[in-house]
C-alpha positions in Angstrom: 31.3 63.7 50.6 32.6 62.6 47.3 34.8 59.9 45.7 37.6 58.9 48.1 35.8 60.5 51.0 32.9 58.1 50.6 35.3 55.1 50.5 37.2 56.3 53.6 33.9 56.9 55.4 32.9 53.3 54.6 36.2 51.8 55.7 36.2 53.6 59.0 32.7 52.3 59.8 33.3 48.8 58.7 36.4 48.5 60.8 34.7 49.5 64.0 34.5 47.1 66.9 31.1 47.6 68.4 29.7 45.9 71.5 27.6 42.9 70.8 23.9 43.3 71.3 22.9 41.1 74.2 19.2 41.5 73.5 19.6 40.0 70.0 21.6 37.1 71.6 18.9 36.5 74.1 16.0 36.6 71.6 17.7 34.3 69.1 18.6 31.6 71.6 17.6 28.0 70.9 16.6 28.7 67.2 18.9 27.3 64.6 17.5 29.8 62.0 18.8 32.6 64.2 22.0 31.0 65.3 24.1 33.5 63.3 23.1 36.2 65.6 24.7 34.3 68.5 28.0 34.2 66.6 30.1 37.3 67.3 31.8 37.1 63.9 28.4 37.3 62.2 26.5 39.7 64.5 29.5 42.1 64.2 28.8 42.5 60.5 25.2 43.6 61.0 26.3 46.0 63.8 28.8 47.8 61.6 26.5 47.8 58.6 23.6 49.4 60.5 26.0 51.8 62.1 27.2 52.7 58.6 23.6 53.1 57.3 22.8 55.4 60.2 25.8 57.7 60.0 25.9 57.8 56.2 22.2 58.6 55.9 22.4 61.4 58.4 25.5 62.9 56.9 24.5 62.6 53.2 21.0 63.9 53.8 22.1 66.4 56.4 19.3 65.5 58.8 19.1 63.7 62.1 18.5 60.0 62.0 15.3 60.4 64.0 13.9 62.7 61.3 14.5 60.2 58.4 11.9 57.7 57.1 13.6 54.4 56.5 12.1 51.3 54.8 13.5 47.8 55.8 12.5 46.1 52.5 12.1 42.4 53.1 12.7 42.6 56.8 12.7 38.9 57.5 13.7 38.1 61.1 13.4 41.8 62.0 16.8 42.3 63.5 17.8 45.1 61.1 14.7 47.0 62.0 15.4 46.3 65.7 19.0 47.6 65.5 18.0 50.8 63.7 15.1 51.5 66.1 17.5 51.1 69.0 19.5 53.9 67.4 16.4 56.1 67.3 15.5 55.6 63.6 12.0 55.7 62.3 11.7 52.4 60.4 8.9 50.9 58.4 9.2 47.1 57.9 7.6 45.1 55.1 7.9 41.5 53.7 6.1 39.1 51.3 3.8 36.2 51.9 4.7 32.7 50.6 8.4 32.7 51.4 10.0 30.6 54.1 12.6 33.4 54.8 10.0 36.1 55.2 8.6 37.6 58.4 5.4 35.6 57.6 7.1 32.2 56.9 9.3 31.6 59.9 9.6 32.0 63.6 10.1 35.7 64.4 10.9 36.0 68.1 12.5 39.5 67.6 9.5 40.8 65.7 7.1 39.4 68.4 9.1 40.4 71.5 9.7 44.0 70.2 6.1 44.3 68.8 7.5 45.3 65.4 4.7 46.0 62.8 5.5 44.3 59.5 3.5 45.4 56.4 2.5 42.4 54.3 3.3 42.7 50.6 0.8 41.0 48.4 2.5 41.7 45.0 5.8 40.3 43.7 7.2 43.9 43.2 4.6 46.6 43.6 4.9 48.4 47.0 1.9 49.8 48.9 3.4 53.2 49.5 2.9 56.7 48.0 5.4 58.3 45.7 8.4 59.8 47.5 7.5 58.3 50.9 11.0 57.4 52.2 14.4 58.9 52.6 16.2 55.6 52.7 15.4 52.0 51.5 17.4 49.0 52.7 18.0 45.7 51.0 19.8 43.3 53.3 20.0 40.2 51.2 16.7 40.8 49.4 17.2 42.1 45.8 18.7 38.8 44.6 15.6 36.9 45.7 12.8 39.0 44.1 11.3 37.5 41.0 11.6 40.8 39.0 14.6 42.8 40.1 14.3 45.5 37.5 10.7 46.2 38.3 11.5 46.1 42.1 14.2 48.7 41.6 11.8 51.0 39.7 9.4 50.7 42.6 12.1 51.5 45.1 13.0 54.6 43.0 9.3 55.6 42.9 8.9 55.5 46.7 12.2 57.3 47.5 12.3 61.0 47.9 14.5 63.0 45.5 18.1 62.4 46.5 17.0 59.5 48.7 19.4 56.6 49.4 19.2 52.9 48.5 21.6 50.6 50.4 22.1 47.1 49.0 24.0 44.6 51.0 24.8 40.8 50.6 24.2 40.9 46.8 25.9 37.6 45.7 28.9 38.2 43.4 29.1 36.2 40.2 32.7 35.1 40.7 32.3 34.3 44.4 34.1 31.1 45.4 31.5 30.4 48.1 28.5 30.8 45.8 30.0 28.5 43.1 30.9 25.9 45.8 27.3 26.0 46.9 26.1 25.5 43.4 28.4 22.5 42.9 26.8 21.0 46.0 23.4 21.6 44.6 22.5 24.5 46.7 20.9 27.2 44.6 19.6 29.5 47.3 21.3 32.2 45.3 20.4 31.2 41.8 21.0 34.7 40.5 24.5 36.2 40.8 25.6 39.7 40.0 28.6 41.3 38.3 29.6 44.9 38.9 28.7 45.6 35.3 25.2 44.1 35.8 24.7 46.2 38.9 25.6 49.4 37.1 23.3 48.5 34.2 20.4 47.9 36.5 20.9 51.1 38.4 21.4 53.1 35.2 18.1 51.7 33.8 16.2 52.7 36.9 17.7 56.2 37.2 19.9 55.6 40.3 23.4 57.0 40.7 26.0 54.9 42.4 27.8 56.7 45.2 30.0 53.8 46.4 30.3 50.1 45.3 32.5 47.5 46.8 33.3 43.8 47.2 32.9 42.3 50.7 33.4 39.1 52.7 35.9 36.6 51.4 35.4 34.1 54.2 32.1 32.7 55.6 31.0 34.1 58.9 27.5 32.9 59.7 28.3 29.5 61.1 32.1 29.8 61.7 33.3 30.9 65.0 36.6 32.8 65.0 38.5 33.3 68.3 39.7 36.8 67.3 36.7 37.6 65.2 37.4 41.4 64.9 41.0 40.9 63.8 39.8 38.3 61.3 37.2 40.7 59.9 39.9 43.3 59.4 42.1 40.8 57.5 39.1 39.8 55.4 38.4 43.5 54.6 42.0 44.2 53.7 42.2 41.3 51.3 38.9 42.3 49.6 40.0 45.9 49.3 43.7 45.5 48.3 44.3 42.2 46.5 43.0 40.2 43.6 41.0 38.1 46.0 38.3 40.7 45.9 37.3 39.1 42.6 36.2 35.9 44.4 34.5 37.6 47.3 31.1 36.6 48.4 29.2 39.9 47.9 29.1 43.0 45.8 27.4 45.9 47.7 26.6 49.5 47.0 24.9 52.7 48.1 23.1 54.7 45.4 20.8 57.8 45.4 17.8 58.7 43.4 18.5 61.1 40.5 
């Protein structure tokens, strides 16, 4: 796959309507921190993103999903690991101490119910894995929170096998209307925002090659219930792909491989 084929592959996967995962709904009941997994509009996003990761990785690396070694970097609540394991993937989960959003700083009913092993990271960026240990590394809303993003990217590069893939989702875009509104309200949960130029510079500095990069999510989904959530998601995607509104979208995301 190259160029336009990669974009088409992504669009097809992002537009899928996948059945909601009832196990996630059951495990996240009665916890406000997990309420977004109860919301079809929000859970749908994670379903199509993990489906995309699964199929893209298998196709690009020309291997079965079961044979791939995947790292869920900063696994948090554990639901990404859970979804990929349900697909048959071999996933290693890790997270840091001292962060309220980490697997070690919050209620983790999914981790506990599914007996997911989470490796504790005791350093701000060094990872306790051998060189070229993984085929795929995932960042689901993690890179923007690490203290040293350049050093973290170098570590990810080190532990990836040659040609291995790095998927980065939910990276906050520097022109995002939702991020700037949050800042005006005094919410600096995402204090560091990213431009496409900055992303490309970071990846160039750490010897990654971008395969695909895109804007995503114009409208909030986590706590907003939409009656026809799939149709609304398709509209959101069309606007961020085909109009100037992409430049105020919430996220900039990419998949890159190790050179």
